[in-house]
C-alpha positions in Angstrom: -62.0 33.2 21.3 -60.4 34.2 18.0 -56.9 33.4 17.2 -55.0 36.3 15.7 -51.9 35.4 13.7 -49.3 37.7 12.2 -47.5 37.1 9.0 -43.7 37.6 8.9 -41.9 38.6 5.7 -39.3 36.0 4.8 -36.2 36.8 2.7 -33.3 34.8 1.6 -29.9 36.0 2.9 -28.9 36.9 -0.7 -31.9 39.1 -1.3 -31.4 40.7 2.1 -27.7 41.5 1.3 -28.7 42.9 -2.1 -31.3 45.2 -0.6 -30.4 45.7 3.1 -30.7 49.4 3.4 -34.2 49.4 1.8 -35.4 46.4 3.8 -34.1 48.0 7.1 -35.8 51.3 6.2 -39.1 49.4 5.6 -38.9 47.6 8.9 -38.2 50.8 10.8 -41.2 52.4 9.0 -43.7 49.6 9.3 -42.4 47.8 12.5 -43.2 44.5 10.7 -40.7 41.7 11.4 -38.6 40.1 8.6 -37.0 36.7 8.9 -33.8 36.3 7.0 -33.2 32.7 5.8 -30.3 30.6 4.5 -31.3 27.5 2.7 -34.9 27.8 4.2 -33.7 27.9 7.8 -34.1 31.2 9.8 -30.8 33.1 10.6 -32.2 36.2 12.1 
């Protein structure tokens, strides 16, 4: 049986804050998850 893994996009909170509207539009369009991190630890 093959294992299928998906890759999540990871963004620092500062990058997310700077580009939030575009990131959210991309997520809505692609349905690909984005992990927002602070100091390398996932926040959302």
